[in-house]
C-alpha positions as CSV (number, residue, x, y, z in Angstrom):
1,X,-5.9,19.8,14.6
2,X,-2.0,19.8,14.1
3,X,-1.2,16.6,13.5
4,X,-2.9,12.7,13.6
5,X,-1.3,11.9,16.8
6,X,-3.6,13.9,18.4
7,X,-6.5,11.8,17.0
8,X,-4.5,8.7,17.4
9,X,-3.9,9.1,21.4
10,X,-7.4,9.7,22.3
11,X,-7.9,5.9,21.2
12,X,-7.4,2.9,23.1
13,X,-6.4,-0.4,21.1
14,X,-8.0,-2.8,23.8
15,X,-11.1,-0.5,24.0
16,X,-11.4,-0.7,20.1
17,X,-10.7,-4.5,20.3
18,X,-13.4,-5.0,22.5
19,X,-16.2,-2.8,20.6
20,X,-15.1,-4.5,17.2
21,X,-15.5,-7.7,18.7
22,X,-18.7,-7.1,20.4
23,X,-20.9,-6.4,17.6
24,X,-23.4,-8.4,16.9
25,X,-25.6,-9.4,13.7
26,X,-28.4,-6.4,14.6
27,X,-25.2,-4.3,14.6
28,X,-24.5,-5.4,11.0
29,X,-27.6,-5.4,10.1
30,X,-28.3,-1.9,10.8
31,X,-25.0,-0.3,9.5
32,X,-25.7,-2.4,5.9
33,X,-29.5,-0.4,5.9
34,X,-27.6,3.1,6.1
35,X,-27.2,4.6,2.7
36,X,-23.8,6.3,4.0
37,X,-21.5,4.5,6.0
38,X,-19.2,6.3,8.9
39,X,-16.3,5.6,10.7
40,X,-18.0,4.3,13.4
41,X,-19.9,1.8,11.5
42,X,-16.5,0.6,10.2
43,X,-16.5,-1.6,13.4
44,X,-19.3,-3.8,12.6
45,X,-18.2,-4.2,8.8
46,X,-14.9,-5.8,9.7
47,X,-16.1,-7.5,12.7
48,X,-16.7,-11.6,13.2
49,X,-20.4,-10.8,13.0
50,X,-20.5,-9.5,9.5
51,X,-19.1,-12.8,8.4
52,X,-22.5,-14.2,7.3
53,X,-23.0,-10.8,5.4
54,X,-20.2,-10.8,2.9
55,X,-22.3,-11.6,0.0
56,X,-24.5,-8.7,0.4
57,X,-21.0,-6.7,1.4
58,X,-19.6,-7.7,-2.0
59,X,-22.3,-7.2,-4.1
60,X,-22.5,-3.7,-2.7
61,X,-19.0,-3.2,-2.9
62,X,-18.7,-3.9,-6.5
63,X,-21.8,-2.2,-7.4
64,X,-20.1,1.5,-5.6
65,X,-16.5,0.4,-7.3
66,X,-18.0,0.5,-10.8
67,X,-19.9,3.7,-9.7
68,X,-17.1,5.5,-8.8
69,X,-14.3,4.2,-11.3
70,X,-16.1,2.0,-14.1
71,X,-15.2,-1.4,-15.4
72,X,-11.4,-0.3,-15.1
73,X,-8.1,-1.4,-13.4
74,X,-5.1,0.5,-13.4
75,X,-2.0,-1.6,-13.7
76,X,1.3,-0.7,-12.1
77,X,5.2,-2.3,-11.2
78,X,7.6,-2.2,-8.6
79,X,11.0,-1.2,-9.1
80,X,13.2,-2.3,-6.6
81,X,16.0,0.3,-6.5
82,X,18.4,-1.4,-3.1
83,X,18.1,-3.8,-0.5
84,X,20.4,-1.9,1.5
85,X,18.8,-0.9,4.9
86,X,19.7,0.5,8.4
87,X,17.0,-0.8,10.4
88,X,16.3,-3.8,12.2
89,X,12.9,-5.4,11.1
90,X,11.7,-8.7,12.4
91,X,9.9,-9.4,9.2
92,X,11.4,-8.2,6.2
93,X,14.2,-9.7,4.2
94,X,16.3,-6.4,3.9
95,X,16.7,-6.5,7.3
96,X,20.1,-5.3,8.4
97,X,21.2,-7.9,10.8
98,X,20.3,-10.2,7.8
99,X,23.5,-11.8,6.0
100,X,22.8,-11.1,2.3
101,X,24.5,-9.5,-0.3
102,X,23.5,-5.8,-0.6
103,X,22.9,-4.2,-3.7
104,X,22.2,-0.2,-5.1
105,X,21.4,0.4,-8.9
106,X,23.6,2.4,-11.0
107,X,22.0,4.9,-13.3
108,X,22.8,2.3,-16.2
109,X,21.2,-0.7,-14.0
110,X,18.1,1.7,-13.4
111,X,17.5,2.5,-17.0
112,X,18.0,-1.0,-18.3
113,X,15.8,-2.2,-15.5
114,X,13.3,0.7,-16.9
115,X,13.9,-0.5,-20.7
116,X,12.6,-3.8,-19.4
117,X,9.7,-2.6,-17.5
118,X,8.4,-0.4,-20.7
119,X,8.6,-3.1,-23.0
120,X,6.1,-5.0,-20.6
121,X,3.6,-1.3,-21.4
122,X,3.9,-0.2,-18.1
123,X,3.4,3.6,-17.4
124,X,2.9,3.7,-13.6
125,X,5.9,2.6,-11.9
126,X,6.7,2.3,-8.1
127,X,10.1,2.9,-7.1
128,X,11.1,0.8,-3.6
129,X,14.4,0.9,-1.4
130,X,15.4,-0.2,1.7
131,X,15.5,2.5,4.4
132,X,19.1,3.5,4.4
133,X,19.5,7.3,4.2
134,X,23.0,7.3,3.6
135,X,22.9,5.4,0.6
136,X,19.6,5.9,-0.9
137,X,18.3,9.2,0.6
138,X,17.0,12.0,-1.2
139,X,19.8,12.7,-3.8
140,X,20.1,9.6,-5.0
141,X,15.7,8.9,-4.9
142,X,16.0,12.7,-7.1
143,X,18.4,11.5,-9.3
144,X,16.8,8.4,-10.0
145,X,13.4,10.0,-10.5
146,X,15.5,12.4,-12.9
147,X,16.8,9.7,-14.7
148,X,12.8,7.7,-15.4
149,X,10.4,10.6,-15.5
150,X,10.3,10.9,-19.4
151,X,9.8,7.3,-19.6
152,X,7.0,7.4,-17.2
153,X,3.7,9.5,-16.4
154,X,3.1,8.3,-13.1
155,X,5.8,8.0,-10.2
156,X,5.1,6.7,-6.8
157,X,7.9,5.9,-4.6
158,X,8.2,3.1,-1.0
159,X,11.5,4.5,0.9
160,X,12.1,5.5,4.2
161,X,9.7,8.5,5.5
162,X,11.5,11.8,4.9
163,X,11.0,15.8,5.8
164,X,8.3,17.9,4.3
165,X,11.2,19.4,2.8
166,X,13.0,16.4,1.1
167,X,9.2,15.4,-0.2
168,X,9.2,18.4,-1.8
169,X,12.3,18.6,-3.4
170,X,11.2,15.1,-5.0
171,X,7.4,16.5,-5.8
172,X,9.3,19.3,-7.5
173,X,11.6,16.5,-9.6
174,X,8.0,14.5,-10.6
175,X,7.1,12.4,-7.9
176,X,3.2,11.7,-7.8
177,X,2.6,9.6,-4.9
178,X,4.5,8.0,-1.8
179,X,3.2,4.8,-0.3
180,X,4.1,4.8,3.8
181,X,2.5,1.9,6.0
182,X,2.5,2.1,9.5
183,X,3.2,-1.6,9.7
184,X,1.0,-1.8,12.9
185,X,-0.7,1.0,15.1
186,X,-0.3,-1.1,18.1
187,X,2.8,0.4,19.8
188,X,4.3,-2.4,21.7
189,X,4.1,-4.5,18.9
190,X,5.7,-1.9,16.7
191,X,8.7,-1.7,19.3
192,X,9.0,-5.7,18.9
193,X,9.2,-5.5,15.3
194,X,11.3,-2.6,14.8
195,X,14.0,-2.4,17.7
196,X,16.8,-0.7,16.0
197,X,17.3,1.7,13.4
198,X,15.2,5.2,12.4
199,X,12.2,3.3,11.8
200,X,12.1,2.1,15.5
201,X,10.5,6.1,15.7
202,X,6.6,5.0,16.1
203,X,5.5,8.6,16.1
204,X,8.1,9.9,13.2
205,X,6.7,7.2,11.1
206,X,3.2,8.1,12.2
207,X,3.0,11.2,11.1
208,X,4.8,10.9,7.9
209,X,1.3,11.4,6.2
210,X,0.7,14.6,7.7
211,X,4.3,15.9,6.3
212,X,3.2,14.7,3.0
213,X,-0.1,16.5,2.9
214,X,1.7,19.8,4.0
215,X,4.5,19.0,0.9
216,X,1.5,19.0,-1.2
217,X,1.9,15.3,-2.8
218,X,-0.6,14.0,-5.3
219,X,-1.6,10.7,-3.6
220,X,-0.5,8.9,-0.3
221,X,-1.0,5.2,0.0
222,X,-1.6,4.2,3.4
223,X,-1.9,0.5,4.9
224,X,-0.9,-2.2,8.0
225,X,1.2,-5.3,7.6
226,X,-1.5,-8.2,8.2
227,X,0.0,-10.4,10.7
228,X,1.9,-8.6,13.0
229,X,-1.0,-7.6,15.2
230,X,-5.0,-8.1,15.0
231,X,-5.8,-7.1,11.8
232,X,-9.2,-5.8,12.6
233,X,-8.2,-3.2,15.2
234,X,-4.9,-2.3,13.0
235,X,-7.6,-1.4,9.8
236,X,-9.8,0.4,12.0
237,X,-6.8,2.8,12.6
238,X,-5.8,2.7,9.1
239,X,-9.4,3.9,8.3
240,X,-9.1,6.6,11.1
241,X,-6.1,7.9,9.7
242,X,-7.5,7.9,6.3
243,X,-10.7,10.3,7.2
244,X,-8.4,12.4,9.2
245,X,-5.7,13.0,6.2
246,X,-9.0,13.5,3.7
247,X,-10.6,16.2,5.7
248,X,-7.2,17.8,6.4
249,X,-5.4,17.5,3.2
250,X,-8.7,17.0,0.8
251,X,-6.6,18.4,-2.4
252,X,-4.9,15.1,-2.0
253,X,-5.7,11.8,-3.5
254,X,-5.4,8.1,-1.3
255,X,-5.2,4.6,-1.8
256,X,-5.3,1.6,0.8
257,X,-3.5,-1.4,0.3
258,X,-3.5,-5.1,2.2
259,X,0.4,-6.7,2.2
260,X,-0.4,-9.9,4.6
261,X,2.8,-11.5,5.7
262,X,4.9,-13.7,3.3
263,X,8.0,-15.8,3.3
264,X,11.1,-14.1,3.9
265,X,14.9,-14.4,5.0
266,X,13.3,-14.1,8.5
267,X,11.3,-16.6,11.0
268,X,8.2,-14.1,12.1
269,X,5.0,-15.9,11.8
270,X,1.5,-14.1,11.8
271,X,0.3,-13.3,15.5
272,X,-3.0,-13.5,13.7
273,X,-3.9,-15.3,11.0
274,X,-5.7,-13.5,8.0
275,X,-7.9,-15.8,6.1
276,X,-8.7,-15.4,2.5
277,X,-12.7,-14.5,3.5
278,X,-11.3,-12.4,6.1
279,X,-9.2,-10.2,3.5
280,X,-12.1,-10.3,1.1
281,X,-14.5,-8.8,3.8
282,X,-11.9,-5.8,4.4
283,X,-11.6,-4.8,1.2
284,X,-15.6,-4.8,0.8
285,X,-15.7,-2.9,4.3
286,X,-13.3,-0.3,2.8
287,X,-15.1,0.3,-0.2
288,X,-18.6,0.5,1.6
289,X,-17.1,3.2,4.3
290,X,-15.2,5.4,1.1
291,X,-16.7,5.3,-2.6
292,X,-13.7,7.6,-3.7
293,X,-10.5,5.4,-2.1
294,X,-8.3,3.6,-4.3
295,X,-7.9,0.0,-3.3
296,X,-4.1,-2.0,-4.0
297,X,-3.4,-5.5,-4.6
298,X,0.0,-6.6,-5.1
299,X,1.4,-10.2,-6.4
300,X,1.5,-11.2,-2.6
301,X,-1.7,-12.8,-3.1
302,X,-1.8,-16.2,-4.8
303,X,-3.6,-16.5,-8.7
304,X,-6.9,-17.8,-7.5
305,X,-7.5,-14.9,-5.0
306,X,-6.5,-12.1,-7.4
307,X,-8.5,-13.4,-10.2
308,X,-11.8,-13.4,-7.9
309,X,-11.1,-10.3,-6.2
310,X,-11.1,-8.1,-9.5
311,X,-14.4,-7.6,-9.6
312,X,-15.2,-6.6,-5.4
313,X,-13.5,-3.7,-5.4
314,X,-9.8,-3.3,-6.2
315,X,-9.2,-0.6,-8.3
316,X,-5.2,-1.2,-9.1
317,X,-3.1,-4.3,-9.3
318,X,0.5,-4.9,-10.0
319,X,1.8,-8.0,-12.1
320,X,5.6,-9.5,-13.1
321,X,6.6,-7.9,-9.9
322,X,10.3,-8.5,-8.6
323,X,11.1,-7.6,-5.2
324,X,15.2,-7.6,-5.7
325,X,17.0,-4.9,-6.9
326,X,18.0,-5.6,-10.8
327,X,15.3,-8.5,-10.3
328,X,14.1,-7.6,-14.3
329,X,17.2,-7.1,-16.5
330,X,20.1,-6.8,-14.4
331,X,20.6,-9.4,-11.2
332,X,17.5,-11.5,-11.1
333,X,19.4,-13.8,-8.7
334,X,19.9,-11.3,-5.8
335,X,17.5,-11.4,-2.7
336,X,14.1,-10.7,-2.8
337,X,12.6,-8.6,0.1
338,X,9.6,-11.3,0.5
339,X,8.2,-14.1,-2.1
340,X,5.5,-13.4,-4.7
341,X,2.4,-15.7,-5.2
342,X,0.9,-14.4,-8.2
343,X,4.0,-15.3,-11.1
344,X,2.1,-14.7,-13.7
345,X,3.3,-12.3,-16.9
346,X,1.7,-9.1,-17.4
347,X,0.6,-10.2,-20.6
348,X,-1.5,-13.4,-18.4
349,X,-3.0,-10.7,-16.2
350,X,-4.0,-8.5,-18.8
351,X,-5.9,-11.2,-20.3
352,X,-7.2,-12.2,-17.0
353,X,-8.5,-8.9,-16.3
354,X,-9.6,-8.5,-19.9
355,X,-11.8,-11.8,-19.9
356,X,-13.8,-10.2,-16.9
357,X,-14.9,-7.3,-19.0
358,X,-12.5,-4.8,-17.4
359,X,-10.4,-2.1,-19.2
360,X,-6.8,-2.5,-18.4
361,X,-5.6,1.3,-17.4
362,X,-1.8,1.7,-17.7
363,X,-1.8,5.4,-16.5
364,X,-4.2,7.5,-14.7
365,X,-3.7,11.1,-15.0
366,X,-1.2,12.8,-17.7
367,X,1.2,15.6,-17.1
368,X,-0.1,17.5,-20.2
369,X,-3.3,18.4,-18.0
370,X,-1.1,20.2,-15.6
371,X,-1.1,24.1,-15.9
372,X,1.3,26.1,-14.8
373,X,0.7,28.8,-12.7
């Protein structure tokens, strides 16, 4: 198997949709009676028929998460380096057609942001940019990682998809993980929301995790943007993608994120609404499918939701996030990519997690454990 595209093209969106919505209560009960849940079983767990079994799914998800990860919660924080972008994305505040003030952080501004973040206690940072290769390409990212690597044990990025050699360059500089979301696996809908720019190339984005796997990245983050298409079908494709990657690049770790459309500088409304109960069902379904995958929850979600999801399968969570470049210390008035919902401080989130009997983890590995060959 040369790439995920070969597997992807074997599946038909509408057939999967029919199979998922055709699942019955008996199908769900049959799956929940199994000790080992397979990808084919995932359809029943994310189907409308599984809604009455949410409590049972949640209890099993909680038990599996504690078995694998213990009562721990990893903390991370995003650092937005730039809002410049060469793509048109209908749902994003950074989209090229939006008339906003663009900003890319200088070296000094990056270090000023880092100084603020380190005072909060973080050792795991996620670097985020718009997709503007001419402004925030590999050279810029390499420099940013070199600037901050002594301050963090864990550096991740969420930027434009790159070539394998470019990923290898950043890995050598200290990059640990890459988050790359397909947004939606529905080709026609993808084209509608990405009419211009490099991101309009569906296949190039689809094959990004393959390039990352071949480059030898430590961790790959997957996900779909819920609201662009039917979340159930998109979630099945994400699970299909995950299972392929785990088989093919078995030395790499994986995570799943759950972004729902949030208010932004644009006017796209969710095509398919995803309720809080739907999101809980999906989180539990992923955990029942895979005991080892990391499940991440951002500040897009509300305070109440995040408080209640801690015990149900999530393993990492952000706090005090700013989605604008320089939002922590340099330029708090610059445009956000999207509005966050949970605006509590890092201290408040930490106290909430600890009040539920969980230990807060600021990093999940240390460079001192790496052995030179």
